ZAGUSE-944066 format. One line per 5 residues: number of its first residue (from 1); their letters; for each residue x negated, y negated, z negated of C-alpha. Coordinates in Angstrom, 1 decimal, padded with zeros to 4 digits, always signed. Example, Ala and Ser with C-alpha at 12.3 -4.5 7.8 and 13.67 -1.06 7.14 Angstrom:
2
1 = as = -012.3:+004.5:-007.8 | -013.7:+001.1:-007.1 $
***
This chain:
254
1 = mpvat = +152.8:-073.0:-282.9 | +155.4:-070.5:-281.8 | +156.0:-069.1:-278.3 | +159.6:-067.8:-278.5 | +159.5:-066.0:-281.9 $
6 = velks = +155.8:-065.1:-281.6 | +153.3:-066.9:-283.9 | +150.1:-067.9:-282.2 | +147.0:-067.5:-284.3 | +144.3:-070.2:-284.7 $
11 = pkeig = +140.6:-069.4:-284.1 | +140.1:-069.3:-287.9 | +143.0:-066.8:-288.3 | +141.6:-064.7:-285.5 | +138.2:-064.8:-287.2 $
16 = lmrea = +139.8:-063.3:-290.4 | +141.5:-060.6:-288.3 | +138.1:-059.9:-286.7 | +136.6:-059.5:-290.1 | +139.4:-057.1:-291.1 $
21 = gnivg = +139.1:-055.3:-287.7 | +135.4:-054.7:-288.3 | +136.3:-052.9:-291.5 | +138.9:-050.8:-289.7 | +136.5:-050.0:-286.8 $
26 = ttlri = +133.7:-049.0:-289.2 | +136.0:-046.9:-291.4 | +137.5:-045.1:-288.4 | +134.0:-044.2:-287.2 | +133.1:-042.8:-290.6 $
31 = lseha = +136.4:-040.9:-290.8 | +135.8:-039.5:-287.3 | +132.4:-038.1:-288.4 | +134.1:-036.4:-291.4 | +136.9:-034.9:-289.4 $
36 = qpgis = +135.3:-031.4:-289.3 | +136.6:-027.9:-289.9 | +137.3:-027.3:-293.5 | +138.1:-030.8:-294.7 | +141.6:-031.6:-295.9 $
41 = tweld = +143.6:-034.6:-294.7 | +143.8:-035.6:-298.4 | +140.0:-035.8:-298.5 | +140.0:-038.0:-295.4 | +142.5:-040.3:-297.2 $
46 = kiaas = +140.1:-040.6:-300.2 | +137.2:-041.5:-297.9 | +139.3:-044.2:-296.3 | +140.2:-045.6:-299.7 | +136.6:-045.6:-300.9 $
51 = eiakr = +135.4:-047.4:-297.7 | +138.0:-050.1:-298.1 | +137.2:-050.6:-301.8 | +133.4:-051.0:-301.2 | +134.1:-053.6:-298.5 $
56 = gaipa = +136.5:-055.6:-300.7 | +139.5:-055.2:-298.5 | +143.1:-054.1:-299.3 | +144.7:-051.1:-297.7 | +147.5:-052.2:-295.3 $
61 = flnyr = +149.5:-048.9:-295.4 | +149.5:-047.9:-299.1 | +153.0:-048.5:-300.5 | +154.1:-050.2:-297.2 | +157.8:-049.4:-297.1 $
66 = gfpat = +157.0:-046.7:-299.6 | +154.2:-044.9:-297.6 | +152.2:-043.0:-300.2 | +148.7:-043.1:-298.8 | +145.9:-045.3:-297.4 $
71 = lcvsv = +145.6:-043.4:-294.1 | +148.1:-041.8:-291.7 | +146.7:-038.4:-290.7 | +148.6:-036.6:-287.9 | +147.5:-033.1:-286.8 $
76 = neevv = +148.3:-031.4:-283.5 | +152.1:-031.7:-282.8 | +152.3:-034.5:-285.4 | +152.7:-037.7:-283.5 | +152.3:-040.4:-286.2 $
81 = hgipr = +152.8:-041.2:-289.9 | +151.5:-037.9:-291.2 | +151.1:-037.9:-295.0 | +147.6:-036.7:-296.3 | +147.8:-033.4:-298.1 $
86 = kdkil = +145.4:-031.3:-300.1 | +146.7:-028.1:-298.4 | +146.4:-029.5:-294.8 | +143.0:-028.2:-293.8 | +141.5:-029.0:-290.4 $
91 = ksgdi = +140.2:-026.1:-288.4 | +138.2:-025.9:-285.2 | +140.4:-026.5:-282.1 | +142.7:-029.0:-283.9 | +143.1:-032.7:-283.0 $
96 = vsldf = +143.7:-035.2:-285.7 | +145.0:-038.8:-285.3 | +143.7:-041.3:-287.8 | +145.8:-044.4:-288.1 | +144.5:-047.1:-290.5 $
101 = gvivk = +144.8:-050.7:-291.4 | +143.4:-053.3:-293.9 | +144.1:-056.8:-295.2 | +141.4:-059.4:-295.5 | +142.3:-062.8:-297.0 $
106 = gyfad = +146.0:-062.2:-296.1 | +145.4:-061.1:-292.5 | +145.9:-057.6:-291.1 | +144.1:-055.4:-288.6 | +145.3:-052.0:-287.5 $
111 = aavtv = +143.9:-049.2:-285.2 | +144.0:-045.5:-284.5 | +141.9:-042.8:-282.9 | +142.5:-039.2:-282.1 | +139.5:-036.9:-282.9 $
116 = pvgkv = +138.9:-033.4:-281.6 | +137.9:-031.0:-284.4 | +135.2:-028.7:-283.4 | +135.7:-027.3:-279.9 | +139.1:-027.8:-278.4 $
121 = aagvq = +140.9:-026.4:-275.3 | +140.3:-028.2:-272.0 | +143.9:-029.3:-271.7 | +143.8:-030.7:-275.3 | +140.7:-032.6:-274.5 $
126 = elvtv = +142.3:-034.0:-271.4 | +145.3:-035.2:-273.5 | +142.9:-037.1:-275.9 | +140.9:-038.6:-273.0 | +144.0:-039.7:-271.0 $
131 = trqsl = +145.5:-041.3:-274.1 | +142.3:-043.3:-274.8 | +142.2:-044.3:-271.2 | +145.8:-045.4:-271.2 | +145.0:-047.8:-274.1 $
136 = ekgid = +142.1:-049.2:-272.0 | +144.5:-049.7:-269.0 | +147.0:-051.5:-271.2 | +144.3:-053.8:-272.7 | +143.1:-054.7:-269.2 $
141 = emqad = +146.5:-056.2:-268.6 | +146.4:-058.5:-271.6 | +145.6:-061.6:-269.7 | +147.1:-065.0:-270.4 | +150.2:-065.6:-268.2 $
146 = krigd = +150.8:-061.8:-267.7 | +153.8:-060.2:-269.4 | +154.5:-057.6:-272.1 | +155.9:-055.3:-269.4 | +152.5:-055.3:-267.6 $
151 = igaav = +151.0:-053.6:-270.6 | +153.6:-050.9:-270.9 | +153.7:-050.3:-267.2 | +149.9:-049.7:-267.0 | +150.0:-047.3:-270.0 $
156 = qgwve = +153.0:-045.4:-268.7 | +151.7:-045.2:-265.1 | +148.4:-043.8:-266.1 | +149.9:-041.3:-268.5 | +152.5:-040.0:-266.2 $
161 = skgfs = +150.1:-039.8:-263.3 | +148.2:-037.2:-265.4 | +151.3:-035.1:-266.2 | +151.8:-036.3:-269.8 | +154.6:-038.3:-271.4 $
166 = vvrsf = +154.7:-041.5:-273.4 | +156.6:-041.6:-276.7 | +159.5:-044.1:-276.7 | +160.5:-044.0:-280.3 | +157.4:-045.9:-281.6 $
171 = vghgi = +155.9:-048.9:-280.0 | +153.1:-051.4:-280.6 | +153.7:-054.8:-282.3 | +152.5:-058.2:-283.0 | +150.2:-058.5:-286.1 $
176 = gralh = +148.8:-061.2:-288.3 | +150.0:-062.3:-291.7 | +152.2:-059.2:-291.6 | +151.5:-055.7:-290.4 | +154.4:-055.7:-288.0 $
181 = edppv = +155.3:-059.0:-286.3 | +157.1:-059.9:-283.1 | +156.9:-059.0:-280.3 | +157.4:-055.3:-279.9 | +154.9:-053.9:-277.4 $
186 = pnfgk = +156.3:-050.8:-275.7 | +154.0:-048.3:-274.0 | +156.4:-048.0:-271.1 | +158.2:-050.6:-269.0 | +158.2:-052.5:-265.7 $
191 = agtgl = +155.4:-054.8:-264.6 | +156.3:-058.5:-264.4 | +159.0:-058.3:-267.1 | +159.2:-059.4:-270.7 | +157.5:-062.1:-272.7 $
196 = rlapg = +154.7:-064.0:-271.1 | +151.4:-063.6:-272.8 | +149.6:-066.6:-274.2 | +146.2:-067.4:-275.8 | +146.5:-067.0:-279.6 $
201 = mvlav = +148.8:-063.9:-279.5 | +147.5:-060.9:-281.4 | +149.0:-057.6:-280.5 | +148.5:-054.0:-281.7 | +148.8:-051.8:-278.7 $
206 = epmvn = +149.1:-048.1:-279.5 | +150.0:-045.5:-277.0 | +151.3:-042.1:-278.3 | +151.1:-039.5:-275.6 | +152.6:-036.0:-275.6 $
211 = mgshd = +151.7:-032.9:-273.7 | +155.4:-032.1:-273.2 | +158.6:-034.1:-273.7 | +158.4:-037.6:-275.2 | +161.1:-036.7:-277.7 $
216 = vrile = +160.2:-036.7:-281.4 | +161.8:-035.9:-284.7 | +161.1:-036.9:-288.3 | +160.3:-034.3:-290.9 | +162.0:-034.0:-294.3 $
221 = dgwta = +159.3:-036.1:-295.9 | +160.9:-039.1:-294.2 | +157.6:-040.1:-292.5 | +155.9:-037.5:-290.4 | +157.0:-037.7:-286.7 $
226 = vtrdg = +156.4:-034.5:-284.7 | +157.1:-033.6:-281.1 | +160.5:-032.0:-280.7 | +159.1:-029.3:-278.4 | +156.1:-028.5:-280.7 $
231 = kwsah = +153.5:-029.5:-278.1 | +150.6:-031.6:-279.1 | +150.3:-035.4:-279.2 | +147.5:-038.0:-279.3 | +147.4:-041.6:-280.5 $
236 = fehti = +145.0:-044.5:-279.9 | +145.4:-048.1:-281.1 | +143.5:-051.4:-281.2 | +144.4:-054.9:-282.5 | +143.7:-057.3:-279.6 $
241 = aitqd = +143.7:-061.1:-279.4 | +144.6:-062.7:-276.1 | +142.2:-065.5:-275.2 | +141.7:-067.8:-272.2 | +138.7:-065.6:-271.3 $
246 = gpeil = +140.7:-062.3:-271.5 | +141.5:-059.8:-274.2 | +139.3:-059.5:-277.3 | +139.4:-056.2:-279.2 | +139.3:-057.1:-282.9 $
251 = tmer = +139.2:-053.6:-284.3 | +135.6:-052.8:-283.3 | +132.7:-052.0:-285.5 | +130.3:-054.9:-285.4 $
***
């Protein structure tokens, strides 16, 4: 049954997304452990593909609108949609964002983490921590009868209070039988505005946070988004179901 243009998911459908989310959460944990100095982003992509295959799922990103890989791997000033490469080698002091999704029995789940590689500078670690916390702040607002704007306002308020900026060019989204469904879920906005949240909605919330300006540009590969000022960026994401009892994070390892 729809609310506006948003398709509400049944308990059975949310169960399938939970199954997909478990695979996403488990694989992101494994990838995070492998994100060490000396590994290439191409090798991380191969690990992701192997983990999906052994669990009988389908990669959500491979060939989606022409994307050429299983995993989006974005390093340092790369914001999102980085293409894995054999010559992109992680080194100590980097941060790497791993964005990843799978399909199970026709239903999608999608999540992202940013991982420090070796020892990182204190300001870089703060960027990663604040971005993760901003996602948690947004999830806290995902209560039935609240509004989409409450999520974005919580994310933006936390990020800007710490001196960072929220990317505007990319936003979260509904998710279910497609990777991207209505409604869009901005990581900025005004509390008390926008679509009212209802049990059965499933949303992918994904703050992308920059050390400098929020402005980004797309590289010549047509995919990789980087900060316009060259300063570093972090990205966290979960797929979350709204229930009568509050938000349920589906992309957790169980």
